[in-house]
DRENDO-1510 file (C-alpha; in Angstrom, 1 decimal, always signed):
<recs>
REC; n; res; u; v; w
REC; 1; UNK; +7.6; +10.8; -1.7 .
REC; 2; UNK; +6.4; +8.3; -3.8 .
REC; 3; UNK; +9.0; +8.5; -6.7 .
REC; 4; UNK; +12.4; +7.5; -6.2 .
REC; 5; UNK; +15.4; +9.2; -7.6 .
REC; 6; UNK; +14.6; +8.8; -11.4 .
REC; 7; UNK; +11.6; +10.4; -10.9 .
REC; 8; UNK; +9.3; +7.8; -12.1 .
REC; 9; UNK; +6.8; +5.3; -10.6 .
REC; 10; UNK; +9.0; +2.1; -9.7 .
REC; 11; UNK; +8.7; -0.7; -12.1 .
REC; 12; UNK; +7.5; +1.1; -15.2 .
REC; 13; UNK; +10.4; -0.3; -17.1 .
REC; 14; UNK; +10.9; -4.2; -17.1 .
REC; 15; UNK; +14.4; -3.5; -17.8 .
REC; 16; UNK; +15.1; -1.8; -14.7 .
REC; 17; UNK; +12.5; -3.9; -12.6 .
REC; 18; UNK; +15.7; -5.2; -10.1 .
REC; 19; UNK; +17.3; -2.0; -9.7 .
REC; 20; UNK; +13.8; -0.5; -8.9 .
REC; 21; UNK; +13.1; -3.7; -6.6 .
REC; 22; UNK; +16.9; -3.0; -4.7 .
REC; 23; UNK; +15.8; +0.9; -4.6 .
REC; 24; UNK; +12.4; +0.4; -2.6 .
REC; 25; UNK; +14.1; -2.2; -0.6 .
REC; 26; UNK; +16.7; +0.7; +0.3 .
REC; 27; UNK; +13.7; +3.2; +1.5 .
REC; 28; UNK; +12.0; +1.0; +3.2 .
REC; 29; UNK; +14.1; +0.2; +6.8 .
REC; 30; UNK; +13.7; +4.3; +7.6 .
REC; 31; UNK; +9.9; +4.3; +6.9 .
REC; 32; UNK; +9.1; +1.5; +8.6 .
REC; 33; UNK; +11.2; +2.7; +11.3 .
REC; 34; UNK; +9.1; +6.0; +11.7 .
REC; 35; UNK; +6.1; +3.9; +12.2 .
REC; 36; UNK; +7.3; +2.0; +15.1 .
REC; 37; UNK; +7.1; -1.2; +12.5 .
REC; 38; UNK; +10.0; -4.5; +12.4 .
REC; 39; UNK; +12.0; -4.6; +9.1 .
REC; 40; UNK; +10.0; -7.6; +8.7 .
REC; 41; UNK; +6.5; -6.3; +8.1 .
REC; 42; UNK; +6.9; -6.0; +4.3 .
REC; 43; UNK; +8.5; -9.0; +2.6 .
REC; 44; UNK; +10.6; -8.9; -0.5 .
REC; 45; UNK; +7.6; -10.8; -2.2 .
REC; 46; UNK; +5.3; -7.2; -1.4 .
REC; 47; UNK; +8.0; -5.4; -2.5 .
REC; 48; UNK; +8.5; -7.0; -6.1 .
REC; 49; UNK; +4.6; -6.9; -6.7 .
REC; 50; UNK; +4.7; -3.5; -5.8 .
REC; 51; UNK; +7.2; -2.9; -8.4 .
REC; 52; UNK; +6.0; -5.5; -11.0 .
REC; 53; UNK; +2.4; -3.6; -11.5 .
REC; 54; UNK; +4.4; -0.5; -11.7 .
REC; 55; UNK; +2.0; +2.6; -11.6 .
REC; 56; UNK; -0.5; +0.5; -12.4 .
REC; 57; UNK; -4.3; +0.5; -10.5 .
REC; 58; UNK; -5.7; -2.9; -9.9 .
REC; 59; UNK; -9.5; -2.9; -10.9 .
REC; 60; UNK; -10.5; -5.4; -8.3 .
REC; 61; UNK; -8.3; -3.7; -5.8 .
REC; 62; UNK; -9.6; +0.0; -6.6 .
REC; 63; UNK; -13.3; -1.3; -6.1 .
REC; 64; UNK; -12.2; -2.9; -2.9 .
REC; 65; UNK; -11.0; +0.5; -1.4 .
REC; 66; UNK; -14.0; +2.2; -3.0 .
REC; 67; UNK; -16.7; +0.1; -1.6 .
REC; 68; UNK; -14.8; +0.4; +1.9 .
REC; 69; UNK; -14.9; +4.3; +1.3 .
REC; 70; UNK; -18.2; +4.4; +0.6 .
REC; 71; UNK; -19.4; +2.3; +3.6 .
REC; 72; UNK; -17.4; +4.3; +5.9 .
REC; 73; UNK; -19.1; +7.4; +4.2 .
REC; 74; UNK; -22.6; +6.2; +4.8 .
REC; 75; UNK; -21.6; +5.5; +8.2 .
REC; 76; UNK; -20.5; +9.2; +8.8 .
REC; 77; UNK; -23.5; +11.0; +7.1 .
REC; 78; UNK; -26.0; +8.5; +9.0 .
REC; 79; UNK; -24.3; +8.7; +12.3 .
REC; 80; UNK; -24.8; +4.7; +12.4 .
REC; 81; UNK; -22.5; +2.1; +13.1 .
REC; 82; UNK; -19.0; +2.6; +14.4 .
REC; 83; UNK; -16.5; +3.6; +11.6 .
REC; 84; UNK; -13.2; +2.4; +10.9 .
REC; 85; UNK; -10.7; +4.0; +13.4 .
REC; 86; UNK; -7.6; +6.1; +11.5 .
REC; 87; UNK; -5.9; +3.7; +8.7 .
REC; 88; UNK; -7.3; +0.9; +7.1 .
REC; 89; UNK; -4.7; -1.3; +5.2 .
REC; 90; UNK; -5.7; -4.4; +2.8 .
REC; 91; UNK; -3.3; -7.0; +1.6 .
REC; 92; UNK; -4.2; -7.6; -2.0 .
REC; 93; UNK; -1.9; -10.6; -2.0 .
REC; 94; UNK; -3.1; -12.8; +0.8 .
REC; 95; UNK; -7.1; -10.9; +0.7 .
REC; 96; UNK; -6.7; -9.7; +4.2 .
REC; 97; UNK; -7.3; -6.4; +6.0 .
REC; 98; UNK; -6.7; -4.7; +9.2 .
REC; 99; UNK; -7.7; -1.2; +10.8 .
REC; 100; UNK; -5.0; +0.5; +12.9 .
REC; 101; UNK; -5.2; +3.4; +15.4 .
REC; 102; UNK; -1.9; +4.8; +14.6 .
</recs>
């Protein structure tokens, strides 16, 4: 679920930022374990960034993901080149991406 108990996105209220970070931190271990990832896969900095932006959409990241999606659609429609296989993750903090076959 993308909402935690208060039924709002984490970080929407500045006064609850620390509480929201702690709530996300408590939800993270079972999620990472279910994906077969180590607890160190998501740092406290990443959690803080997720909360700091609340439900905001970062326009440059939305544009990048939209560009990747449209590129993949063109690959599928034209049957040229090899499309990404399964899952594409983009880390906006370090400006890196990875394609995972889950």
